[in-house]
C-alpha positions as CSV (number, residue, x, y, z in Angstrom):
1,M,-20.4,12.4,-6.1
2,R,-20.3,12.6,-2.3
3,L,-17.9,11.1,0.3
4,D,-20.9,9.4,1.9
5,D,-21.1,7.3,-1.3
6,F,-18.0,5.4,-0.1
7,D,-19.0,4.9,3.5
8,Y,-19.9,1.6,5.2
9,H,-19.9,0.4,8.8
10,L,-16.7,-1.5,9.7
11,P,-16.9,-3.0,13.2
12,D,-13.7,-2.9,15.2
13,E,-13.7,-6.7,15.6
14,R,-13.5,-7.1,11.8
15,I,-10.1,-5.3,11.7
16,A,-7.4,-8.0,11.6
17,Q,-4.7,-7.4,14.2
18,L,-2.4,-10.2,13.1
19,P,-1.6,-11.7,9.7
20,A,-2.8,-15.1,8.6
21,E,-0.5,-18.0,9.2
22,P,0.6,-19.3,6.8
23,R,0.4,-16.4,4.4
24,D,-1.7,-18.0,1.8
25,S,-4.3,-19.3,4.3
26,A,-6.0,-16.0,4.1
27,R,-9.5,-16.1,2.8
28,L,-10.3,-15.0,-0.8
29,L,-13.7,-13.7,-1.9
30,V,-13.9,-14.3,-5.6
31,D,-16.1,-11.9,-7.6
32,Q,-18.6,-13.6,-9.9
33,G,-20.3,-10.5,-11.2
34,S,-24.1,-10.8,-10.9
35,S,-23.8,-14.3,-9.4
36,A,-22.9,-14.9,-5.7
37,P,-19.2,-14.7,-5.0
38,L,-17.1,-17.7,-4.2
39,H,-15.5,-18.3,-0.8
40,R,-12.0,-19.6,-1.2
41,H,-8.5,-19.1,0.1
42,V,-5.5,-17.3,-1.4
43,S,-3.9,-20.8,-1.8
44,D,-6.6,-21.4,-4.4
45,L,-5.8,-18.4,-6.4
46,G,-4.2,-20.5,-9.2
47,E,-7.6,-21.9,-10.0
48,F,-8.6,-18.5,-11.3
49,L,-5.5,-17.8,-13.3
50,H,-5.0,-19.0,-16.9
51,E,-2.2,-19.6,-19.2
52,G,-1.2,-16.4,-20.8
53,D,-2.2,-14.3,-17.8
54,L,0.4,-11.8,-16.3
55,L,0.5,-11.4,-12.6
56,V,2.0,-8.0,-11.6
57,V,3.4,-7.4,-8.1
58,N,4.8,-4.3,-6.4
59,D,8.3,-5.2,-5.1
60,T,8.8,-2.1,-2.9
61,K,10.3,-2.9,0.5
62,V,9.1,-1.5,3.7
63,I,11.7,0.2,5.9
64,P,11.6,0.5,9.7
65,A,10.4,4.1,9.3
66,R,8.8,4.8,12.6
67,L,11.2,6.4,15.1
68,R,10.3,7.0,18.7
69,L,12.6,9.7,19.9
70,A,13.0,12.4,22.6
71,R,13.4,16.2,22.6
72,A,16.2,17.8,24.4
73,T,13.6,18.9,27.0
74,G,12.8,15.3,27.6
75,G,9.4,15.3,25.9
76,A,8.5,12.5,23.6
77,A,8.6,12.9,19.8
78,E,7.7,10.5,16.9
79,V,8.9,10.7,13.3
80,L,7.4,8.6,10.5
81,L,9.7,8.8,7.5
82,L,7.7,8.9,4.3
83,E,10.1,9.3,1.4
84,P,13.8,10.1,0.9
85,L,14.5,13.4,-0.9
86,D,18.1,12.6,-1.8
87,G,20.0,9.6,-3.1
88,D,21.8,9.2,0.2
89,R,18.6,8.7,2.2
90,R,19.7,11.4,4.6
91,T,16.9,13.9,4.0
92,W,13.3,12.8,4.2
93,E,9.7,14.0,4.1
94,A,8.2,12.9,7.3
95,M,5.2,13.1,9.6
96,V,6.4,14.4,12.9
97,R,4.7,14.7,16.3
98,P,4.3,17.1,18.1
99,S,4.6,19.0,14.9
100,K,3.3,22.4,16.3
101,K,5.9,22.4,19.1
102,L,9.0,21.6,17.1
103,H,11.1,24.3,15.6
104,A,13.6,24.5,12.8
105,N,17.0,22.9,13.5
106,E,15.7,21.1,16.6
107,E,17.4,17.8,17.2
108,L,15.6,14.7,18.4
109,F,17.4,12.0,20.3
110,A,17.7,8.2,20.4
111,G,19.1,7.7,23.8
112,E,21.8,10.3,24.4
113,R,22.7,10.9,20.7
114,P,20.8,13.0,18.2
115,L,19.3,11.0,15.4
116,V,17.0,13.4,13.6
117,R,17.2,17.1,12.9
118,V,14.0,19.0,12.0
119,L,14.8,21.2,9.0
120,R,11.5,22.9,8.0
121,R,7.8,22.4,7.2
122,S,7.3,21.0,3.7
123,D,5.7,23.0,0.9
124,A,2.5,21.0,1.3
125,G,2.3,22.2,4.9
126,D,1.1,18.9,6.5
127,T,4.5,17.2,6.7
128,M,8.1,18.1,7.7
129,I,11.5,17.9,6.1
130,V,13.9,16.1,8.4
131,E,17.5,15.0,8.3
132,L,19.1,11.8,9.7
133,V,22.2,13.0,11.6
134,G,23.3,9.8,13.3
135,E,26.7,8.3,12.4
136,G,26.6,5.5,9.9
137,D,24.6,4.4,6.9
138,P,21.0,5.7,7.0
139,L,19.4,2.3,6.4
140,S,21.6,0.8,9.2
141,L,20.4,3.6,11.5
142,L,16.8,2.8,10.8
143,Q,17.4,-0.9,11.4
144,Q,18.9,-0.1,14.7
145,H,16.5,2.5,16.0
146,G,13.3,2.2,13.9
147,E,10.1,0.1,14.0
148,M,8.0,-1.2,11.2
149,P,5.4,1.5,10.6
150,L,2.2,-0.5,11.2
151,P,-1.1,1.3,10.5
152,P,-2.7,3.1,13.4
153,Y,-5.6,0.6,13.6
154,I,-3.1,-2.2,14.5
155,F,-2.4,-1.9,18.2
156,G,0.1,-4.6,18.9
157,K,3.7,-5.3,17.8
158,L,4.8,-8.0,15.3
159,D,7.0,-10.7,16.7
160,R,8.2,-11.2,13.1
161,P,8.7,-7.9,11.2
162,D,9.1,-9.9,8.0
163,R,5.3,-10.5,8.1
164,Y,4.8,-6.9,7.1
165,Q,7.0,-7.5,4.1
166,T,6.2,-9.4,0.8
167,V,8.4,-12.4,0.0
168,Y,9.6,-10.6,-3.2
169,A,10.3,-7.2,-1.6
170,N,13.4,-5.7,-3.2
171,E,14.0,-1.9,-3.1
172,P,13.9,-0.3,0.4
173,G,11.9,2.9,0.6
174,S,8.2,2.5,1.5
175,S,6.5,3.5,4.7
176,A,3.7,1.0,4.3
177,A,3.5,-2.5,2.8
178,P,1.6,-3.3,-0.4
179,T,-0.6,-5.4,1.7
180,A,-2.4,-7.7,-0.9
181,G,1.0,-9.1,-1.7
182,L,1.6,-10.2,1.9
183,H,-0.6,-13.2,1.2
184,L,1.7,-14.7,-1.5
185,T,4.3,-17.3,-0.9
186,S,7.3,-18.3,-3.0
187,E,5.8,-21.7,-3.5
188,L,2.5,-20.2,-4.6
189,L,4.3,-18.0,-7.1
190,D,6.2,-21.0,-8.5
191,S,2.9,-22.9,-8.9
192,F,1.6,-20.0,-11.1
193,A,4.6,-20.2,-13.3
194,A,4.0,-23.9,-13.8
195,R,0.5,-23.0,-15.1
196,G,1.9,-20.7,-17.7
197,V,1.2,-17.5,-15.8
198,E,4.1,-15.0,-16.1
199,I,5.0,-12.8,-13.1
200,A,6.3,-9.3,-13.6
201,R,7.3,-6.5,-11.2
202,V,6.6,-2.8,-10.7
203,E,7.6,-0.5,-8.0
204,L,5.4,2.1,-6.3
205,V,6.8,3.7,-3.1
206,V,3.9,3.7,-0.6
207,G,3.7,7.0,1.2
208,L,1.6,9.7,2.6
209,D,-1.8,8.9,1.0
210,T,-1.8,5.6,2.9
211,F,-2.3,7.7,6.1
212,K,-4.2,10.7,4.8
213,P,-8.1,10.6,5.0
214,I,-10.4,12.4,2.6
215,S,-11.6,15.6,4.1
216,T,-13.7,17.1,1.3
217,D,-17.5,16.6,0.9
218,D,-16.9,15.9,-2.8
219,P,-14.1,13.3,-2.7
220,R,-13.0,14.3,-6.3
221,D,-11.7,17.5,-4.7
222,H,-9.3,15.6,-2.5
223,L,-5.7,16.6,-3.1
224,I,-3.9,13.3,-3.7
225,H,-0.1,13.3,-3.0
226,S,2.4,12.2,-5.5
227,E,4.2,8.8,-5.2
228,R,7.3,7.5,-7.0
229,Y,6.7,4.6,-9.4
230,R,8.6,2.6,-11.9
231,V,7.4,0.2,-14.6
232,P,10.3,-1.7,-16.2
233,P,10.3,-2.0,-20.0
234,A,10.0,-5.7,-19.7
235,T,6.9,-5.4,-17.6
236,A,5.3,-3.0,-20.0
237,A,6.0,-5.3,-22.9
238,A,4.6,-8.3,-21.0
239,C,1.4,-6.3,-20.2
240,A,0.9,-5.6,-24.0
241,D,1.3,-9.4,-24.8
242,A,-0.7,-10.8,-21.9
243,R,-4.1,-12.5,-22.1
244,R,-5.1,-10.7,-19.0
245,V,-3.2,-8.4,-16.6
246,V,-3.8,-9.4,-13.0
247,A,-2.6,-6.7,-10.6
248,V,-1.8,-7.7,-7.0
249,G,-2.8,-4.7,-4.9
250,T,-4.0,-1.1,-5.6
251,T,-0.3,0.1,-5.7
252,S,0.4,-2.2,-8.7
253,V,-2.7,-0.8,-10.3
254,R,-1.5,2.8,-9.8
255,A,1.9,2.1,-11.2
256,L,0.6,0.3,-14.3
257,E,-2.2,2.8,-15.0
258,S,0.1,5.8,-14.4
259,A,2.7,4.5,-16.9
260,A,0.0,3.9,-19.5
261,T,-1.8,7.1,-18.9
262,F,1.2,9.5,-18.9
263,G,3.4,7.5,-21.2
264,V,6.2,7.7,-18.7
265,A,7.8,4.5,-17.3
266,E,9.3,6.1,-14.3
267,G,8.6,9.2,-12.2
268,R,6.0,10.6,-9.9
269,T,2.3,10.1,-10.1
270,R,-0.8,12.0,-8.8
271,L,-3.2,9.7,-10.7
272,F,-6.5,9.7,-8.8
273,I,-8.6,6.8,-10.0
274,H,-12.3,7.2,-9.5
275,R,-15.4,7.0,-11.6
276,P,-15.6,7.7,-14.5
277,Y,-12.2,6.2,-15.4
278,E,-11.0,4.7,-18.7
279,W,-9.0,1.7,-17.8
280,T,-6.0,1.0,-20.0
281,T,-4.1,-2.0,-18.5
282,V,-5.5,-3.9,-15.6
283,D,-8.2,-6.5,-16.1
284,V,-8.2,-8.4,-12.8
285,L,-7.4,-7.1,-9.3
286,M,-6.5,-9.0,-6.1
287,T,-6.8,-6.6,-3.2
288,N,-7.6,-6.5,0.5
289,F,-10.7,-4.9,2.0
290,H,-10.2,-1.2,2.5
291,M,-11.2,1.5,5.0
292,P,-14.4,3.4,4.3
293,R,-14.2,6.9,2.9
294,T,-10.8,6.4,1.3
295,T,-9.2,6.9,-2.2
296,L,-8.5,3.1,-2.2
297,L,-12.2,2.3,-2.0
298,M,-12.9,4.9,-4.7
299,M,-10.5,2.9,-7.0
300,I,-12.4,-0.3,-6.3
301,D,-15.7,1.5,-7.2
302,A,-14.1,2.6,-10.4
303,F,-13.1,-1.0,-11.1
304,V,-16.3,-2.8,-10.5
305,G,-18.9,-0.1,-9.9
306,G,-21.4,-0.2,-7.1
307,R,-21.0,-4.0,-6.9
308,W,-18.3,-3.4,-4.3
309,R,-21.1,-2.8,-1.7
310,T,-22.6,-6.3,-2.3
311,L,-19.1,-7.8,-2.0
312,Y,-18.3,-5.9,1.2
313,D,-21.7,-6.8,2.7
314,E,-21.0,-10.5,1.9
315,A,-17.5,-10.3,3.4
316,L,-18.9,-8.7,6.6
317,R,-21.7,-11.2,6.9
318,E,-19.2,-14.1,6.4
319,R,-16.8,-12.7,9.0
320,Y,-13.9,-11.9,6.7
321,R,-11.0,-10.1,8.2
322,F,-10.4,-6.5,7.0
323,L,-7.6,-4.0,6.2
324,S,-3.8,-4.6,6.1
325,F,-3.6,-8.0,7.8
326,G,-7.0,-9.1,6.6
327,D,-8.3,-11.3,3.9
328,A,-8.5,-10.6,0.2
329,M,-10.9,-10.5,-2.8
330,L,-10.4,-11.1,-6.5
331,L,-12.2,-8.7,-8.7
332,D,-12.8,-9.1,-12.5
333,R,-13.5,-5.8,-14.4
334,S,-15.0,-7.7,-17.3
335,L,-18.0,-8.8,-15.1
336,S,-19.2,-5.2,-14.6
């Protein structure tokens, strides 16, 4: 296996810069196996769900984790909070710039007041451990001083930060959104329930691996970082009883497959899904189109095999929008 196996040409103009309005107006490429895919919209998703199916969503909530600060010298600094390391959300693992110039115990300022103290480099070496030192509740400080951490390929700012949040977001903590879920509306979810489709929740805190590219020639040698996940007992039981488990997004997949693989409902996972992989839980996947040469694309390859290339070629030809604010596709593992 080589990293080039997961490469494709993504023109800049195909990268969506704004989310679809309304949410469920995003296009949906529906996998049909060896037959040509269908071109629909997320609002049509109910047509492809059946009574007895279980739709699983990741209800993690994105925090305004990007902090644009200043050093005491006046130079600019930026902190992207990745994951809290204590229950009070005071100490965080973070990506910090300029990382090579900052020293231990240096304070970074929001206006005239210090907001972040750099403690040390993390054990992994590519992130820092920082502490929020401003007065008040940490989440309130982030609401006051932080920005939604949009991916680096999105160049503007959102007029409505809630559009980088799912309608069912619950537990604050993620530094990126589970983007496939951005397409779903409360009304659409209600319509699924009316069809006899049960909806269940998991939590996977989206962190460093959203931002880290693969740098090894053999992508299986890539060191994947751990992420915190939780699969409630009710969700696990519903998966066991479901006709099909339909996961919304790769983060839901990782939570479900981690719980089944390791037999632990809550904890940290380094599960790296790539071929060959023995699937245990997920039957159908709704997901956005992913960057080339990424672990996310490797998961799609493990789910439907080399058919992903045909689907991506079709999406590019039909001018679908790609990545976080882009369109979606519905993949069925049984068609492989």
